[in-house]
C-alpha positions, -999 to 999 in steps of 0.1 A, spaced: -1 -109 4 -33 -121 -3 -34 -155 -16 -56 -147 -46 -29 -122 -57 0 -150 -49 -21 -175 -70 -24 -152 -102 12 -140 -100 23 -177 -99 0 -187 -128 14 -159 -147 49 -170 -144 38 -203 -158 18 -187 -184 -12 -205 -177 -50 -194 -168 -69 -197 -136 -95 -225 -137 -122 -211 -112 -152 -235 -105 -183 -221 -88 -203 -244 -65 -231 -239 -40 -221 -247 -5 -247 -272 9 -256 -288 -22 -262 -314 -17 -251 -314 19 -223 -296 36 -198 -326 43 -204 -337 8 -196 -301 -2 -162 -302 15 -153 -336 -5 -164 -316 -35 -139 -287 -28 -110 -315 -24 -119 -330 -57 -121 -295 -75 -85 -291 -65 -71 -324 -71 -87 -320 -105 -68 -287 -116 -89 -259 -102 -66 -229 -91 -93 -213 -69 -131 -218 -64 -163 -198 -58 -183 -207 -28 -218 -199 -36 -240 -187 -7 -275 -202 -14 -302 -172 -16 -339 -175 -20 -339 -148 -47 -309 -151 -67 -312 -126 -95 -282 -132 -114 -286 -171 -115 -300 -194 -139 -324 -223 -131 -295 -248 -125 -280 -228 -97 -315 -218 -83 -323 -255 -79 -290 -258 -62 -298 -230 -37 -331 -246 -30 -317 -279 -19 -290 -261 2 -313 -239 19 -332 -271 32 -299 -275 54 -304 -239 65 -268 -228 50 -261 -191 54 -229 -171 50 -216 -182 86 -221 -218 74 -207 -214 43 -171 -198 62 -171 -228 83 -175 -251 57 -144 -233 39 -124 -238 71 -133 -274 72 -121 -275 37 -89 -258 46 -85 -280 77 -88 -311 52 -57 -297 32 -70 -275 5 -47 -250 -3 -61 -227 -33 -80 -195 -27 -116 -192 -13 -141 -167 -31 -172 -161 -16 -200 -153 -39 -233 -138 -20 -261 -114 -26 -258 -82 -5 -291 -84 16 -273 -115 36 -244 -95 43 -264 -66 53 -288 -90 77 -252 -102 91 -238 -67 96 -207 -53 75 -181 -54 102 -192 -86 115 -191 -102 79 -155 -91 70 -141 -100 103 -155 -135 93 -140 -137 62 -105 -126 75 -110 -153 102 -121 -178 77 -92 -173 53 -114 -162 25 -94 -142 -3 -123 -126 -20 -158 -114 -22 -182 -112 -51 -215 -93 -46 -232 -92 -78 -259 -66 -69 -241 -41 -52 -234 -13 -74 -202 3 -74 -217 40 -67 -230 24 -34 -198 3 -25 -175 26 -6 -178 13 27 -179 -22 17 -146 -19 -1 -131 0 29 -139 -29 52 -130 -55 27 -94 -38 21 -90 -35 61 -96 -73 64 -74 -80 31 -105 -95 14 -107 -83 -23 -140 -73 -34 -145 -82 -67 -163 -66 -93 -186 -77 -120 -181 -57 -155 -206 -63 -180 -211 -57 -219 -237 -31 -207 -212 -13 -183 -203 11 -210 -191 43 -195 -191 31 -160 -162 4 -168 -135 28 -162 -151 39 -128 -155 1 -120 -120 -8 -128 -107 20 -108 -121 4 -76 -114 -30 -84 -93 -59 -61 -84 -91 -69 -95 -96 -106 -120 -81 -127 -150 -105 -133 -162 -100 -169 -195 -110 -176 -196 -131 -209 -235 -130 -221 -265 -105 -213 -289 -123 -189 -284 -149 -160 -263 -177 -155 -263 -208 -173 -247 -228 -199 -245 -215 -233 -233 -229 -268 -227 -193 -280 -215 -157 -267 -223 -124 -278 -204 -113 -311 -182 -90 -296 -171 -107 -264 -133 -105 -273 -131 -71 -279 -150 -64 -249 -124 -86 -228 -95 -67 -249 -112 -34 -236 -113 -42 -201 -77 -56 -203 -65 -23 -219 -79 -3 -186 -64 -24 -159 -35 -42 -145 -55 -66 -127 -60 -100 -138 -90 -105 -161 -115 -135 -158 -145 -144 -177 -176 -161 -166 -215 -166 -172 -222 -195 -193 -188 -211 -199 -196 -250 -200 -171 -270 -220 -134 -277 -225 -132 -258 -260 -149 -228 -243 -124 -226 -217 -96 -229 -242 -110 -203 -262 -112 -178 -236 -77 -190 -216 -61 -174 -249 -71 -138 -240 -80 -144 -201 -62 -147 -170 -92 -168 -153 -122 -185 -164 -153 -193 -143 -172 -222 -147 -205 -225 -127 -238 -239 -140 -220 -268 -158 -203 -280 -125 -232 -275 -105 -251 -297 -131 -227 -323 -129 -231 -323 -91 -269 -324 -96 -268 -353 -117 -248 -371 -92 -269 -366 -64 -280 -401 -61 -246 -414 -58 -232 -387 -36 -259 -393 -9 -251 -433 -11 -220 -436 11 -212 -470 -6 -212 -449 -40 -203 -414 -30 -165 -420 -41 -182 -427 -77 -198 -397 -80 -170 -376 -68 -151 -391 -93 -173 -383 -119 -172 -347 -107 -136 -347 -108 -133 -361 -142 -154 -334 -156 -135 -307 -142 -103 -322 -153 -114 -323 -188 -121 -284 -186 -84 -281 -176 -70 -300 -206 
């Protein structure tokens, strides 16, 4: 069984909601990324999205764009991200890994090679936000063969396409909480709860929500109605704020502790 499925099943038995942080791999460097992943798990994260830095991230707000720019300076690509995940696994991390990437880097790598690498790298799922459901058949078949879940995004604007998207979903359904790009928000569109309920009524898969969730209060709010909550920009901002400490070998643990404490507060 896919590790993602096992994790969601266990959390359901415990009546808990998955906390799913997002980070950009290679920000501020690859060795520190492994340390950050370890701290995320220690802080209570249940699975983690590993962002592949990309020069033209259409769905990402300014915080994640800056993180991508920093990571690209270290020549981080999909293969490096998978290698970094393996290093984290070798360092004792148990939680599922979800790769977040745009389609062009996947295409450049080659679909078969990409999914072979994900399988060997013990990656449980992949999110490709710019791959339309109507064009995803080949990708989904290869993902299924590799026991990697192709996780779909469903937005409030999906409308008549929701049922079609859900019929092809694997792993969990990622509900987009707001229109526009990622980024921390104080409020969400007025029909967000109804939107989530509509999705939950149409699928037996776990339903998670992301885009803009940045505080413990918001995590608690959505934990009442979702199976998972994704927190991205707020964590990436914490990493950015602590770069001076993280890059100082004598103070790195202090910077890692700051990140761990922030994530721990989201879980409470």
